[in-house]
C-alpha positions, 0 to 999 in steps of 0.5 A, spaced: 711 266 319 717 268 316 721 262 319 721 256 324 723 260 330 716 264 329 712 258 327 715 255 333 714 261 338 706 261 336 706 254 338 708 255 344 704 261 346 698 256 343 699 251 348 700 255 354 694 259 352 690 252 353 693 250 359 691 257 362 684 257 360 683 250 363 686 252 370 683 259 369 690 262 370 690 269 367 696 270 362 700 275 358 704 274 352 708 279 350 711 280 343 716 285 342 719 287 335 727 287 334 730 290 340 736 294 340 741 298 345 739 303 350 736 309 346 739 314 352 746 311 353 747 306 347 749 301 352 747 293 350 749 286 351 747 283 345 749 285 338 745 281 333 739 284 328 741 290 326 748 291 329 750 285 325 748 288 318 752 294 320 758 289 323 758 286 316 758 293 312 764 295 317 768 289 316 768 289 308 769 296 309 775 295 313 778 290 308 778 294 302 781 300 305 786 296 308 787 294 301 788 300 298 792 302 304 797 297 303 798 300 295 794 294 292 789 299 288 788 294 283 784 289 286 779 294 289 779 299 283 777 293 279 770 292 283 769 300 283 772 301 291 776 307 292 778 312 297 776 319 296 780 325 298 775 326 304 776 320 307 770 316 305 770 310 302 766 309 295 763 302 296 758 299 291 754 294 295 747 292 292 743 289 297 737 284 294 731 285 298 724 282 297 719 287 299 718 295 300 718 294 308 720 296 314 724 294 320 721 294 326 726 296 332 725 299 339 730 300 344 731 296 350 730 302 355 722 302 352 722 295 352 723 294 359 719 300 361 713 297 357 714 291 361 714 293 368 707 297 365 704 291 363 706 287 369 704 292 374 697 292 372 692 288 375 688 288 369 693 285 364 691 280 360 692 277 353 697 279 347 701 285 347 705 287 341 711 291 344 713 295 337 715 302 334 709 305 330 714 309 326 719 304 324 724 306 319 726 302 312 732 300 309 733 306 306 733 310 312 738 305 316 742 306 310 743 312 310 745 312 317 750 306 316 753 310 311 754 316 315 757 312 321 762 308 317 763 314 312 762 310 306 757 311 300 755 307 295 750 302 298 744 301 294 738 296 295 735 292 289 728 290 289 729 285 283 734 280 283 740 283 279 742 279 272 749 282 273 754 277 277 755 280 285 762 283 286 766 279 292 763 284 297 756 283 295 756 276 295 760 277 302 754 281 305 748 277 302 751 271 306 752 274 312 745 278 312 741 272 309 738 269 316 736 276 317 733 278 310 725 277 312 726 282 317 729 287 313 723 288 309 717 286 313 710 288 310 707 286 317 704 291 321 703 289 328 697 292 332 699 296 338 693 299 341 693 294 347 699 296 349 699 304 348 692 303 352 696 300 358 702 304 358 698 311 357 700 312 351 707 311 351 711 310 345 717 307 342 722 313 340 723 314 333 730 311 331 734 318 330 741 318 327 743 320 334 741 314 337 743 310 332 750 313 332 749 312 340 749 305 340 753 303 334 758 307 338 757 303 344 758 297 340 765 298 336 768 301 343 766 294 346 768 290 339 761 288 339 761 284 345 768 281 344 771 284 350 772 282 357 768 287 360 763 293 357 764 300 357 759 303 362 
């Protein structure tokens, strides 16, 4: 387990499994990976996990763009931040990750369709991992994020740097600390039972178009802070 949250869920599963076995009650346990918005529309109601990392980078970007636009370039340039002529911000941001892993992401539309298939099948029973067979790694997600935010300079560190972090790195590290284990996950989840019961249905590959669609929606509804969401 990477945290107490995962461990407590496993303990709860064990209790429920035991009770159902004692009372001869069929049970299906559904284990989704990280769920993001609708891959077709971008719509979402929660903006954590993947969204939180992108939102954090966006806030840092806006802080330095505002600083540069305000004429006080000295502070930004001290840390290597500069706005290029094409409007792209050079944003030196080194992110430490403990492992070379992936980020297992599934869109909510695939998640819902898969659940309905399992519920509708009278023979469903056991544990079903609802996961992505081809999850992206952080290198790909960083490329997507840089393209979406119009920034450059984000890098991954596989070892803790001996250099002192710049203020943006300190802030970003604090933001993503709870999610760090999921950003370089080396676990591989068996999805064959889920694939069999859904007749081969697979989660879509997270392309840049899907990423952009979901992040556009998040920005347009101010990360869920608006009273009404875009339709």
